C-alpha positions as CSV (number, residue, x, y, z in Angstrom):
1,M,112.6,119.4,92.6
2,D,110.8,119.6,95.9
3,I,109.2,116.6,97.6
4,A,105.7,117.5,96.3
5,C,107.0,117.1,92.7
6,V,108.5,113.8,93.6
7,V,105.2,112.6,95.1
8,H,103.3,113.9,92.0
9,A,105.7,111.9,89.8
10,V,105.0,108.7,91.8
11,I,101.2,109.4,91.6
12,L,101.6,108.9,87.8
13,R,102.1,105.3,88.5
14,P,99.0,104.2,90.4
15,L,99.0,100.7,88.8
16,L,101.7,99.7,91.3
17,F,99.6,100.6,94.3
18,F,96.4,99.1,93.0
19,L,98.2,95.8,92.2
20,I,99.5,95.7,95.6
21,I,96.1,95.8,97.2
22,G,94.5,93.6,94.5
23,V,92.3,96.2,92.8
24,S,93.5,96.9,89.3
25,L,91.6,100.1,88.3
26,W,94.2,101.3,85.7
27,S,95.4,99.3,82.7
28,G,99.0,98.9,81.7
29,D,98.3,100.5,78.4
30,Y,97.1,103.7,80.2
31,L,100.1,103.7,82.4
32,W,102.5,103.4,79.5
33,N,100.7,106.0,77.5
34,A,100.8,108.4,80.5
35,L,104.6,107.9,80.8
36,R,105.1,108.3,77.1
37,D,102.8,111.4,76.8
38,S,104.6,113.0,79.7
39,G,107.8,113.2,77.7
40,E,109.7,111.4,80.4
41,P,112.3,109.1,78.8
42,A,112.5,105.6,80.3
43,G,116.1,105.0,79.1
44,Q,118.3,101.8,79.2
45,V,119.8,99.6,81.8
46,L,123.1,98.2,80.6
47,V,124.4,95.0,82.3
48,S,128.0,95.0,81.1
49,E,130.5,92.1,81.2
50,Q,132.3,93.9,84.0
51,A,129.2,94.1,86.1
52,V,128.5,90.4,85.6
53,D,132.2,89.6,86.5
54,R,131.8,91.7,89.7
55,L,128.7,89.6,90.6
56,K,130.5,86.3,90.0
57,Q,133.6,87.5,92.1
58,R,131.3,88.6,95.1
59,F,129.5,85.3,95.0
60,Y,132.8,83.4,95.0
61,K,134.1,85.5,97.9
62,E,131.0,84.8,100.0
63,R,130.4,81.2,99.1
64,L,133.9,79.9,98.0
65,R,132.5,78.3,94.9
66,Q,131.3,79.3,91.4
67,A,127.7,80.4,91.0
68,T,125.4,78.0,89.2
69,P,123.6,79.3,86.0
70,E,120.4,79.7,88.2
71,E,122.2,81.6,90.9
72,L,123.9,83.8,88.4
73,G,120.6,84.5,86.7
74,A,119.1,85.5,90.1
75,M,122.0,87.9,90.7
76,I,121.7,89.6,87.3
77,E,117.9,89.9,87.9
78,A,118.6,91.6,91.3
79,F,121.2,93.9,89.6
80,V,118.7,94.9,86.9
81,L,116.0,95.7,89.4
82,E,118.5,97.6,91.5
83,S,119.6,99.6,88.5
84,V,116.0,100.4,87.6
85,L,115.4,101.7,91.1
86,M,118.6,103.8,91.1
87,K,117.6,105.3,87.7
88,E,114.1,106.0,88.9
89,A,115.5,107.7,92.1
90,L,117.7,109.9,90.0
91,R,115.0,110.6,87.5
92,L,112.5,111.5,90.2
93,G,115.1,113.8,91.8
94,I,115.1,111.9,95.1
95,H,118.9,112.3,95.3
96,L,118.4,116.1,95.5
97,Q,116.4,115.6,98.8
98,D,119.5,114.0,100.5
99,P,122.5,116.3,101.0
100,V,124.8,113.3,101.7
101,V,123.8,111.6,98.4
102,A,124.0,114.9,96.4
103,Q,127.5,115.4,97.8
104,R,128.8,111.9,97.1
105,I,127.3,111.9,93.6
106,E,129.2,115.2,92.9
107,K,132.4,113.7,94.2
108,N,131.8,110.6,92.0
109,V,131.4,112.8,89.0
110,A,134.5,114.9,89.9
111,F,136.9,112.3,90.9
112,L,135.8,109.2,89.1
113,G,135.1,110.8,85.8
114,A,131.5,109.7,85.4
115,R,130.1,112.0,82.7
116,T,126.9,110.3,81.6
117,E,124.0,108.9,83.6
118,Q,125.0,105.3,82.8
119,E,128.5,105.9,83.9
120,L,127.2,107.5,87.1
121,L,124.9,104.6,87.7
122,D,127.7,102.1,87.1
123,T,129.9,103.9,89.6
124,M,127.2,104.1,92.2
125,L,126.3,100.4,92.0
126,A,130.0,99.3,91.9
127,N,131.7,101.6,94.4
128,D,129.2,103.5,96.6
129,P,127.0,101.4,98.9
130,V,126.1,104.6,100.8
131,I,124.4,106.2,97.9
132,K,122.6,102.9,97.1
133,G,121.5,102.5,100.6
134,R,120.2,106.0,101.2
135,L,118.4,106.2,97.9
136,L,116.8,102.8,98.4
137,E,115.6,104.0,101.9
138,R,114.2,107.1,100.6
139,M,112.5,105.4,97.7
140,Q,110.9,102.9,100.1
141,A,109.7,105.7,102.4
142,L,108.2,107.5,99.4
143,L,106.4,104.5,98.0
144,F,105.0,103.5,101.4
145,S,103.8,107.0,102.3
146,Q,102.0,107.2,98.9
147,W,100.4,103.7,99.3
148,Q,99.5,104.5,102.9
149,A,97.7,107.7,101.8
150,N,95.4,105.6,99.6
151,G,94.0,103.7,102.5
152,S,92.0,104.5,105.7
153,E,93.2,104.1,109.2
154,S,90.7,101.2,109.8
155,A,92.1,99.4,106.6
156,M,95.6,99.8,108.0
157,K,94.6,98.2,111.3
158,Q,93.0,95.3,109.5
159,R,96.2,94.7,107.5
160,I,98.3,94.8,110.6
161,S,96.0,92.3,112.4
162,A,96.2,90.0,109.3
163,Y,100.0,90.4,109.3
164,Y,100.0,89.4,113.0
165,Q,97.9,86.4,112.3
166,D,100.2,85.2,109.5
167,N,103.4,85.7,111.7
168,K,102.1,84.7,115.1
169,D,105.3,82.6,115.8
170,R,107.4,85.8,115.8
171,Y,105.4,87.2,118.6
172,R,105.8,84.8,121.4
173,S,106.8,85.1,125.1
174,E,110.0,83.5,126.2
175,R,109.9,80.4,128.4
176,R,109.9,81.5,132.1
177,F,111.2,79.9,135.2
178,R,110.2,80.2,138.9
179,L,113.3,79.2,140.9
180,D,114.5,78.7,144.4
181,H,118.0,80.2,144.3
182,Q,120.7,80.3,147.1
183,W,124.2,81.6,146.9
184,Q,126.6,80.3,149.6
185,T,129.4,82.8,149.7
186,A,132.9,82.0,150.6
187,Q,132.4,83.8,153.9
188,G,129.5,81.5,154.8
189,A,126.6,83.9,154.1
190,T,123.4,82.8,152.2
191,L,122.0,85.2,149.6
192,S,119.4,85.0,146.9
193,F,119.2,87.1,143.6
194,V,115.8,85.7,142.6
195,G,112.6,86.4,144.5
196,P,110.5,83.4,145.4
197,G,107.5,84.4,143.3
198,Q,109.4,85.9,140.3
199,M,108.8,84.3,136.8
200,L,111.9,85.1,134.8
201,S,113.1,84.2,131.3
202,L,116.5,83.1,130.4
203,S,117.4,86.6,129.1
204,N,116.3,87.9,132.5
205,L,118.3,85.4,134.4
206,E,121.4,86.1,132.4
207,K,121.6,89.4,134.1
208,L,121.2,87.8,137.6
209,L,123.0,84.5,137.6
210,P,126.4,83.2,136.3
211,E,126.5,82.4,132.6
212,G,127.4,78.7,133.2
213,L,124.4,78.3,135.5
214,V,121.9,79.8,133.1
215,A,123.2,77.5,130.3
216,Q,122.3,74.5,132.5
217,L,118.7,75.8,132.8
218,D,118.2,75.9,129.1
219,G,116.5,72.6,128.3
220,S,115.8,71.7,131.9
221,A,112.5,70.4,133.5
222,A,110.7,71.4,136.6
223,G,112.0,69.7,139.8
224,Q,115.7,69.6,138.7
225,T,118.4,71.1,140.8
226,F,121.7,72.6,139.7
227,R,124.9,73.6,141.4
228,H,127.4,76.0,140.0
229,A,130.7,77.0,141.7
230,G,131.4,80.6,140.7
231,Q,133.6,83.4,141.9
232,G,133.1,83.9,145.5
233,G,130.8,81.0,146.3
234,V,128.4,78.3,145.1
235,H,125.1,78.9,143.5
236,Q,122.3,76.3,143.9
237,V,119.1,76.5,141.9
238,R,115.9,74.3,142.1
239,I,113.4,74.7,139.4
240,L,110.0,75.0,140.9
241,E,107.9,75.8,137.8
242,I,108.4,76.3,134.0
243,V,105.9,78.3,131.9
244,P,106.3,77.4,128.2
245,P,106.3,80.0,125.4
246,S,103.0,81.3,124.2
247,S,101.7,83.7,121.6
248,L,101.5,87.3,122.8
249,P,98.2,89.0,122.2
250,L,98.2,91.6,119.5
251,A,97.3,94.3,122.1
252,R,100.6,93.8,123.9
253,V,102.8,93.8,120.6
254,E,100.8,96.1,118.3
255,A,103.5,98.8,118.0
256,R,106.1,96.1,117.2
257,V,103.8,94.4,114.7
258,A,103.1,97.8,113.0
259,M,106.7,98.5,112.6
260,D,107.4,95.0,111.2
261,Y,104.5,95.3,108.8
262,Q,105.7,98.7,107.6
263,A,109.1,97.4,106.9
264,F,107.6,94.3,105.1
265,M,105.4,96.6,102.9
266,R,108.2,99.0,102.1
267,K,110.2,96.0,100.6
268,Q,107.1,94.6,98.9
269,L,106.2,98.0,97.4
270,T,109.7,98.7,96.3
271,A,110.1,95.3,94.6
272,A,106.8,95.7,92.9
273,Y,107.7,99.1,91.7
274,A,111.0,98.0,90.2
275,E,109.2,95.0,88.5
276,E,106.6,97.4,87.0
277,M,109.1,100.0,85.9
278,C,111.3,97.4,84.2
279,R,108.6,97.4,81.4
280,F,109.6,100.9,80.5
281,Y,113.4,100.4,80.2
282,D,115.4,98.6,77.7
283,I,117.4,96.0,79.6
284,L,120.7,95.3,77.6
285,L,122.9,92.5,78.5
286,P,125.5,90.2,76.8
287,V,123.9,87.5,74.7
288,Q,125.3,84.6,76.6
289,Y,123.3,85.6,79.7
290,R,120.0,86.5,78.1
291,S,118.5,83.0,78.6
292,L,119.2,83.3,82.4
293,V,117.0,86.4,83.0
294,K,113.4,87.5,82.2
295,H,114.1,91.2,82.2
296,K,115.6,91.8,78.8
297,A,114.9,94.1,75.9
298,E,112.6,92.2,73.4
299,A,112.6,95.0,70.9
300,P,114.3,98.4,70.5
301,R,112.6,101.3,72.4
302,Q,111.5,102.9,69.1
303,E,109.5,99.8,68.3
304,L,108.0,99.6,71.7
305,A,107.0,103.2,71.6
306,N,104.8,102.5,68.5
307,L,103.0,99.5,70.1
């Protein structure tokens, strides 16, 4: 399957993209009928006892305590969504576009004995984070490119500007210092590593002055003087001026904001896609965990197909 086929398959799910931008032009019934009429089987996601045990063990290893029912439910939900994404990636043929993934899947089948799609999925989710990571990255890129193609350049700029306004605190200048610096060497010479008019941040000063001296400057006030005995001499610094942090204008950080916004939207689109596609899968899990999660099969697929 070439990439054009993959994109075409994603276009069959326009509800996702319209939901993201708040314009619902297609109904869920139409989407379900399109999927059913296309002859594409949705399939099942099986959450086995072994899979839940692995989630519990991973949580205990990371937190050194047992998961609460709410925490376990959240982990199972994440596992279900992840499983749906992996199944969709395989069904859309995304793995065929990545030689590394295709090769590792082939090895999983050959050496781990995975003979069915469910066995292959279980193997990938349990033992091969490389496959998961690469498929997720390609799925995110595919969904974002399709969503981006549905909008204009001006609309994208407006979204980036809105994202900047909502996250201004992330785009601030560092606190900067104007210093009078002198270094008295052991041989009696007086040197300075900082120009009299320079305004430098702590990260800049760390490259010029000893670490112990820079640490003293953090939290200091204008007018204070610090001395630091270092290798080969004594540093003396008097703080002449401190410029507090301030929001950077969008024009100075637009490229960075655009990258952050794209990363944010990739995650949002992928999460929304997984949530939407859960409607077309039977989610099967042990009875004792059903009350903890919202994604579960309410009726057999045969009954759902007749609704």
